[in-house]
N, C-alpha and C positions, 0 to 999 in steps of 0.2 A: 174633906176630912171632918168628921164629927168632933165637937168640942172635947168630949171625954177621950176620944181616940187621940186627938192632938195632944192633950195633956199627958196621956200615957206614953205616947211616942216620944215626947220631949223628955220625960223623965228617964225612959230607957236609953235614949240617945246619950244622955249625960253619963250613964253607966257604961255604955259601949266606949265612949270617948276616953274614959279613964284607963281602960286596959288595951285599947287598940294600938297596934304597932304597924306602920306601913312596911310592906315588903317590896323590894325592887321588881321581883318577878310577877307581882300581882298589882299592877298599877291601877286596875279598874276598881279595886276595893277601897271604899271610903267608909267611915263610920255610919253615915246615913244610908248608903247603899246596902251595907251589910245588914243593918237593922231592917230595912225594907224587905230584903230577901228572906230573912228569918221570920219576919212578921207574916209574909205570904205563905211560907212553908208551914208555919204553925196553924194557919187558917185552913190548911188542907189543899193549898194550891202552890206546890213547890215551884220555884222560879230561880233562874240564874240572876246574879247581881246585875248583869247587863240589862236585863229586862225589868228588874225590880224598880229601876229609876223611872220607868214609864208607867208603872202600875199604881193604881190607887191603893189605899189601905182598906182591907176587908174588915168588917166588924169581927171582934174576937169575943167569944163567950168565955166563961171562967176557965173551962178546961183548955181552950186554945191559948189563953193568956198564960196559964201554967206551963203549957208546952213551949211557948215562946221564951219564958224565963229559963226553962231547962236548956233550950238551944243556946241561949246567950251564955249560960254557965259553961256549956261544953266548948263554945268558941273561946271563952276566956282561958280554958285549959290548953288551947292550942290546936284543937281539931279544926282542920281547914273548912272554910265556909262551904266549898263545893261538896264536901262530904256530908255536911249537915243538910243542905238543900237537895243534894243528889242531882244537881244541875250545874252545867257550865256552858257558856256560849263560846262558839268558835266560828269566826268568819260569818257571823250572823245566824248560825245554826244553833238551836237549843239542843243540848246533848245531855245524856245521863253521865254522872260522874260517880266515882267510888274508889275505894282503896286498892282495887285490883289493877289499876293503871295510873300513870302519871296524869295529873290534872292538866288539860290543855292550857297553854300559856299564850298570851298576846304576842310574844316574840316569835312564836311558831307561825303566826299569821303572815309574817314576812315571807317565809318559804312558801306558804300556801298561795299567796297572791302571785308570786313570781312563777310558780309551777303552773297555776291555772292559766296565766297569760300564755305560756308556751303551749299548754294543752289545747286551748281554744284556737290558737293559730294552726296547730297541726290538724285539728278536727275540721277547720274550715278548708284546709287543703286536701285532706285525705278522707274525710267522712268519719267512719268508725275508727276509734283509737283505743289502745290498751294501756292501762296503768297498773303498776305494781307498787304498793306502799308497804314498806317493811318497818319493823319496830312500831307498828301501828298503834299500840296502846289502846285507847278507847275508840280508835277508828276515826279520829277527828279529821285528819287530812284526807283519808280515803273517802269519807262521807262528803266532805266539801267538794271533792272532784266529782263525785256522783251527782251531787245537787246542782252544781253550777255548769257542768258539761255533760248533758244527758247522752251525748254520742259516745261517751267513754265506757268501756268495759273495765270495771275497777276490781282489782284483787288486792288482798292485804294479808299480812302475816305478823305474828309475834311469837316469841319463844315462850311466853308465859300463858298458860291456859286461862288464868284468871282475866288477863287482858283481852284475850280473844272472846271470852264469854261476855265481857262488858261491851266489846265492839259489836257482837251479835245482838245484844239487847238494844244497842243504839241503832242498828239497822231496822229493827222492829219498831223502835220508838219514832224514828224519822220516816219510815216507809221507803228508805233508799236501799238499792241493791249493791252490796259489796260481797264478793266471794272471799271468805275468810279461811285461813289455814294456820295451823300451829307448826312452828319450826324455827330453826336458827337462821336469822337474817333472810337471805334469798334462797336458801336451800330448797324450800318447797316448790320453787319455780325453775329449778335446773333440769328441765325436761324439754323435749322437742316442741312442745306446745308453746313455749315461751322464749327459748333461746333465739336471740336475734330478731324478736318480733315485738318487743315492747317499745311504745312511743315515749313513755315516761316511767322512770324508776325514782321513787322518792323515799326519804328516810329522815326521821327525827331521832338520831341515835343517842345513846348515853354518851356524854362528852365531858363530864366532870372528872377531874383526876381523883384517884383514890385518896390522896392526902387532903384534898379540899372537901371531899365527902364528909369527913369528920368535922369540918368547920361549918357545915350547912346549918341553916336555921332549924331548930327543933320541929317547927311546924311541917317542914319538908321531910327531914330525916326520920321522924317518928311515925309519920302517917302515909308517906308515899313509898312505893317499892324501890329499894335501892338499885335493883337491876336496871331500872329505867333511867338512871342518871349517872351511874358509876361507869366511867369509860376506861378504867384501868389506870396503870401507873402514870401515864402521861395524858390521859383523857381522850386518846384518839385510837384506841385499840379496835373499836367497832368500826370507826370510820375507815381505817386502813383495810379492813376486811371488805367493807362495802366497795371501796374504790377498786379492789382487785376483782370482785365478782360481778359488779353491775354491768361492765362492758359486754359481758357474755349475753346478757338479756336484751340489750338495746339494739334496735335496728339502726342502720346508718342514718344520721340526722336526728335520732331520738335524744332525749335529755335525761340526765341524772340531776336530781336536786336534793340537797341535804342541808340540815341546820348545823351550825357550828357554835362552839362556846366563845366567849369573849377572849380575844387575843390569839385565836387559832386560825382565823379566816385567811389572813394574808399568806401565811406559810402554806396552807393547804391549797389555796388558789394557785400559788406558784408551782407547787408540785404537780397539780393537774395540767398546768400550761406546758409542762415539760413531757407530759405523757403522750405517746403516739396514739393512744386510744381515744383522745378527745381533740376536737378541732377548734372549739371556742369555749371560753370561760367567762361567766358573769358572776359578779359579787353583788350582794344586796345588803344594805346597811340599816342599822336601827337609827333612832333619833340622835343618839350620841356619836354616830359616825363609825360604830363598830360593825365589821362584817359579821352578819348573823346567818346568812344563807348563801350557798354557792350552787350555781347551775353550770353543768358541763355538757356540751353537745358531743355525741358520739361521732367519731370520724367516719368518713366514707370507707367502704370496704376496699 
């Protein structure tokens, strides 16, 4: 880092530290990482905060420095960092981010890793496998499957055209192949091409109760689509619909994987354990011991 750049960075870092507030759902964000990501974006090389910590500081001309100050001011007003950089990392993939879909969270990587482990095992045993990811948002889970398991045919859907448009841009951005459809949950796949033929159905559904939506941090409620996190009165309306429909798509031995909110996992896992549609249930927990992802294996026919 050049001496003048170091002095500028140090001064701006103090400014960021004065307004920065940590959010539990964005543990990767720190004042220094935030500033590095905005610095790189202002220089014309937008980057996620995950990668910003590994990058050096590019030289900034007068216009780029003005742009950096503008970005800091917008961040100060509550605009999410990922909307300013238009980048967010997920399971090691650099993706485009924007207001059309929920910003991918680190907690969703719990589901991603668990689902990928199952997918890899099935691909080793069967060769080609088929995956359907619904409520796909920016396409982060679907793209991770396509990246880490090239034997998978990956399809994805979302009810919001804006989310599907962003997912399509991410396919182009990453060069990964995901077949995208617009529709309500799994409805786009209720055809003979998919019924009883899917190896994995995954979903990061809206799971925040309507009452808690009103209490969410303004950075989320004002800038991210409510439909992506509002799960109805009890927070499980979409999950219940998923549990009813997903068994129709799964082949015997295939897996359903979905994310759950804090406090929901144990009850939902118990419900699945009592369902004749599933033969095995797995729960996956976060660092605090909360169940955040559930995997359920389809029973034999």
